[in-house]
N, C-alpha and C positions, 0 to 999 in steps of 0.2 A: 505493500499500499505506499502511496507517496504520499509524503507528510509535509513535504517542502515547498511552498509555491514559487515560480520563478517567471517576473513579468517582462517576459520576452517582447510584447507587444509594445513597448515603450523606445520611443526613438533614442539612438544613443547622443549621451552627450560628447561636449567636444572633446574631455578628457580620453572617456571612450573609444572616439575617432583617432586620436593621436596616436593611444598606446596601443591599438588593433593592428594586425599583422594581415597580410595577404591583400587584394584589389577587388574583394568582392563590392558589390552595390550596397550603400548605406544610406540612411535618413538621418540630418540632423538639424539643430535650430539655434539660433542664437541672435546677436544683435551686432548690426556694421561697428566697428569702433573706428576705422579710416578705411580711404579708398585711394590705390594710387595708380596714375594713369600713364601710361608709356605709349610708347606710337602706334602699336598693333593691339594690345592688349592692358588689361589693367588686372590690380591686385588688391583686392579688401580683406581686411581683418576681421572673423568674426568670435566672438566672444560671448561665454553663457555662464562665467564665473566658477566652472567647475576646474579650472585650471590658469596660472596664470600666462600660457603660453596660447596667446589667437592663433587659431586657423587661418592660414593663408589660402584664400580662394582665387583661384584663378577664372577671368572673366573676360567675355568679350565686351569691346567698347559699349556695343550698345546694351548689353546687360548693367553693367556700371552706368550708365547714364541712369537706370531706373533705380538705382540705389542712392543713398543718401546716410550720413553719420547719424545713427542712432536708429533705425527702423530697425523691424524686425523680418527674419527669414526664414524659410524651410526650404533645406536643400537634399537634392536625390544625386547621390554620385559616386566617385571614386576616389581615393587619398591614395596620392603618386609623390614622386620623388620630382624634385623642380629641376629642372634644368642649367638652373644658375650656379653660380661658384659655389655657395654656400650649401647645395644641394638640400636645402629643407625641404618639409614634406610639405605639400598643398593639395588642396580640395579642387578636384575638378568636376563641377554641376553638371550634371545631365537637365536636373530640370530647377529651376528657382522660380519660388513663391514668395513674394512680399507680404508677410502677414500682418505688419502696423508700419503706416510711413512716418516720416519724421522730417522736419522742417531742419533742415542742415543749418540755418541762419539763425534759429531764436534756440536750439538744442545746445542746452546749456554744461554738456558734458564732453567738451572740443578736445579732439587727442591732444593736448598738452599741460603741462604741468598747472596744476591748482595746487592754492593755499591750503590749508587745513583748516582757515576760518571759512573760505569760499566753500568747502564741502560741507561743513557744518550746515551750512545753507541749503546746500542740498541734498540732505540727509536722504530723501526719497528715491534720490538717484545716484549717491556715490557707489551703492554697490558694484554699479559697473565698471568702476576704475579696479584695475588689478590689484594695488595695494588695500583697499577696502575687501575686496572679494578675498583677498587670502586670509585676510584678517578675520572674518567668517568662517573660513576652512578650518583655521585656526581655532578656534572657539571651538566649533565641532570636534574638532580632533581629542580636545583638553578634554571635553565631557566624556565622549567614548574612554578615554584612559581613565577620567574619574570611577567612572563606573567599576571598571575591570580593579582598579586599586581597591577600591572598599568593598568589594566582591570578594575580593582573595582574601579579606582581614575578617571576613563574617559580618560586616557591614550590612545593613538592612536599608534601600532607599527609599524615604519617606516621603509624603507632599502635604506637608503644616500648611496651616491655613493661612492665607493675608490679610483676611480680616479678623482683629482682635480687638480684647477688650481692655487689653495692659500695655503698657509701656514698658519693655524688659529693659532698657538703658535707663530708665527714671531722669531721661533729661527734659521730658516735654516737647522734642520736636518732633511731631507726630501730623500725619493729614487725617482729619476727623472723615467721618462718615455721614452724608446725608442723604435722606432727612435723618435728621438728628434722633427722631422717633422710632424709626423703623424697628430696631433691636430694642430689649426689654431694659438694654444699659447701652451707655456711650461706647462708640467703637470706634477704631482706627485704623488706618493700612500699618502692616508691620513694620518697624524697624529691628526686628531680628525673629527669626523662629525658635531661638535658643529653647524657653520654656515651654513649648510645646513640645520640641525635640525631648527637653528631661523627660516628660511625662511619659512620650513613647520608650523612651532607653529604660523606663522602670518596668517594662514588660518585654521587651526584646532586645534589652543589653545594648546592642551598637546600631544606631540609626545615624542616617546624612541625609541630606537635601540640598539641591542649587535652586534659590527660590529670588523672584525679585524681594527688593526691601528698599522700601520708603522713608525720607529724613526730610524734615521741612526745616533743616539749617538755613542759617543766612549764609554761610561759608561760600563765596564764589571763588574759587580757586581752581587750578590744572587739576588737584586729586579729589575733588567733592562733586557727586551728584544728588540729585534731588531722589532719582531712583535708579539701581545698581541692583546687580546679583552679587548673593552672599551664597559662597560656601560653608556652611555649617555641618558639627558631626556632636553628637554627644555619646560617651561610654558610662554605662555601668562597672563595679568594682574597680575603680580607677584611684588608687590611694598616692602615686606617686606625680608632682610636675612633671618628671624630666619624662615618663611615658608620654604624655600628652605632646610634648616640644618634638621629643621622636618622630612621634606619628605625623606630626606638621610636615620635619623636615623630611621623612621619606616618602610623603607625597609628593611632595613639591619636586624632589628629586627623582620619582618616578616619571611625574608626568615629563619634566623635561630631558630623563633619557631618553623615552619613548620616544619626543621630538628629533632628538638626535640621531637616534640609532635609524628612525624613519627618513631620516637628510632632509627633513621638514624646511631646516634651512638653506636649504639651496635655492628653493623655490623663493622664498622671501626676500633674501639675500639679492637676486636677479632683479626682481621687480622694483625694490629700493634704489637701486641704480638706473635703472631704465625710467624711471618716474622722478628722479632728481631729490630724492629723499636722504636723510641723515645716512651715509654711509658708516656703518660698522660690520664687524667683521663678526655676523651671528651667531656663530657655530663658537666660535670665541666666547662673545657673550653668553652665549648660555651654559658654557663650561665654568662659568664663574659660579654656578648655581654647585656644583657637582663636589666642591672643598669642603673644607670643615666651616661648620657654622658655630660660632662662639655663642656662650652662654654666661651674661655677667647681671650683677641686681642692680638694683635702680639706684642705689645707694652709689657702685662705684660709678656708672655712668655719668651721674651727676659731678663726681670727683673727677673724673676724664675730662668732662668738658669744663668745668672750672678752673685747670690747671692747664689746659691747651692755650696755644696762641691765636687759636681764631676770634675773629671778634663777632659775636655774636648781638642781633640785634635785641634779644631778650637773654638778659643774664641768665643763667640755669641755679638751680636753687634748690633746697630738699622742700617737698611739700609742693611743689609746683609742677604743672604737667610740662613734656615735653615738649618745644615747638618741632617744627618740619625741619626748620636750619637744624636743630641738636640732631633729630633722629639722622635726616642724612651723612652727618659728620661722624656720628657713631657707627654708621655701615658705608663708609667710604670703601671699607678692603672686603666687603662681602657681608652675607647674611646677618644678621645678629640678633640672640633673644635678650629681652630687657625683663627681668624678672623682679620680685618682690616690692610691688608698687606701694607708695602709703596707701592706705585703707581709704582716705578721704579721697583719693582719685580715682576709684574704681566702684562699679556697682556692688549692689547689695547682695547679689548671690554667691560673692567668692569668699571660698574658705579662707581663713583667716593663717596666717605663716608665722604670723608674731602678735604682740599687743598693738602694735603700726601699723603693719605690711598684711597684704593679703597673698596669696599664692598664684600668682596670676602673671600672665606674660604678655609682651608686645612681641612680635618678630617685627626688626626692620629692615629694607631690603634698598641696597644701594640705589641712589636717583629717584625712589620713590618714599622712603620713608616706612611709616605703618602699614604695612602689607597683611597681617593677621593680628589676633587676640586671642588668648585664651585662661583658663585657671582650672582649679578646682573647685566644685561646687560646694557651697554648705550644705551639708546632709544633717545636721544637728536642728530639729523642730524647734528647741529653744533658743537656740542661738539665730536661728533665721529670723523668727518672730521679734526677737528683740531689736534685730538690725532694720528690719521692717518699718518696725514703731518706731526707729530713731529717723528714717528717711521719710515717713510717712507714704508708707506703700501699702496697698490693700489690695493682696491678690491671694484671698482664701484658697484656692483649689491648687496652687502653686505650693503653698504652704503645706498642704493636706498631705502632699508626697512624701513626705518625711513623718508620716503618722503612722504608715503601714508598710513595715518592711523596708524603711530606709537603708541606704547603700552608698558610702564613698563614690564620687563619681568625677568625671572631667567632659572639658569640651573645648572646642575654638572656632571660630570664624575666619575667615579668609575672603577677602575683597576681591572679586574673580576680575574685575577690569582693572584693578590694579598688578595685578598679576599679568595680566596682558599686555599693559601698559610697559611693565619690564621687559617682556618677552618681544616685543617687537621694537623696543625702543623707542618707544612715544611720550613726548613728553605733556600731552593734554589726555585725562582720561576720558574729554568729550569723543576722542579719536578712536576710541578701541568698543564702541557701543553702538548698534544701529541707530537709535533716533533718543539722542541724549536728553534729559531734562535737567535745567536746571534753575535756580532762583531768577526769575523773569521770563523765562524762555520755556514755552510747549509749543512749538510751532507747529510740528506734526504729530 
């Protein structure tokens, strides 16, 4: 009995056409990126986002005159080696069908260099650029590898709610739900899935999710968005913070190592060169993550900052939050975990590591700053109840998790877009998410 379905009726993507062997007649589709006219023939670059390499189409002058940049076409034909010096593959169409016309004069995505700011204003079309299409493919590859990593470590992928009645971080930076009387209590968009993941981990031990997260913060910086994706995981029966940090390190190294193994950097590097992006040695950039990741305490971090010769805008001092300039300085030579923050700087749910500090960490990355955060969670009913009272937090169901069979546990969250920022060497988080939202901007 056949148990697997194959979709043989789907037309071949350009990636499939380029990688296929033989000279059989195939059908494919895409958008015209550019047209080059010679004396007797013309060539068009066809793209569909499945590869950074456009498919070169050999056309007659009459066929080329029917096409324009941005139009969509359906082609039936054969893939052959060109007669030029480079002997690149080219597609010889037998039949050409225009699916959607495009006015070349008004088409916003001409084949030329576009600034990142311009592309943000064309977010509905920028997936047609080589650079952004590879970012989308990279997001997909990373997501696939996340599933593989967590599955191999006996985690269950879960789908916690986006609408919630609680503010996990307790900072009040939430988007409220309207109409306000729709639910029996006030509700808002989730700033973190942590509390719900903790509840699930109390029944199935290890859980993770990759969910949209919403924060109504006023920061308008290259690292902040009002809507972004957060990778979060929670584990029961965890008593050591090092266990949580090692899992985060192993996760990111596993994902990066798989990208290196698959030589994903080759495609990305060629695209950046062709589109005049910042030239970096992508493989070496990724290899930076494969070395040792240091661990230092918050107290040691403050001492390092205060004893440095660097001139900081904000003076570092015990009890104050680390600013972006501090984080980037500490992570200059590679990823670094900062542990044991003052209790006053961290949320109510973190387990104490001393009378003044908590068993938590921030993971700092070169050029990015804070990439991830995690902690051991307070599992004592009495201590958590006291801390919630002190902070004016009332989440009865979360407190009840400590009533029946409480266990030591820990978890973490990784900013998905910030990880992508590092991997693709982008300076602004708005350039690695399809439709960025930030304060004052929700055009699309």
